[in-house]
N, C-alpha and C positions, 0 to 999 in steps of 0.2 A: 319815690320811684326806686325800685329795687334793681340790682344788677344781676339777678338770677337769670334773666333772659340772655345775657351776654355770654354765658358759658354753655348754653344749649347748642347742640349740633343740629343739623338738618334732620338727622335720623331720630332725634329725641322729641320732635314735635309732630303733631298729627298732620295729615295731608291738607285738611281745610285751613288749619292755622298757617301752614307753609304757603298755601296759595294766597291767603290774605296778606301775608307779609310781602310776597312777591308783587302783588298788585299795588301795594303802598309804596314799593321801592321806586317805581316809575323809570327805571333805567333799562332800556331795551336795546342793547348793543348788538344782539345777534351773534354771528360768528366772526365779525370783523376783527376783534382783538386777537383771536387765534390766527386768523389768516395773515394779519399784519405781522404778528410775531414770527410766523413761519417764513414769510418773505424777508423780513429783516435778518433773521438767523441765516438764511441761505445767502443773502447778500454779504453779510459779514464773513461767512466762511469763504465765499468766493474771493472777497477782498483780501483776506488773510493769505490764501494760497497764491493769489495773483501777485501780491507784493513781496512775498518771501521766496517765491520761485520754487 
């Protein structure tokens, strides 16, 4: 097994090859990580301002 694929960026591979890799990945999180990160960031900002006055 070669490590050449580890250095390839998404732009370096063809569309069918990228689609195949995405299908094999099996992780479909959708937008929840981004939404959770936004909510958590907003909460931490509010908490910081609320506690420091």
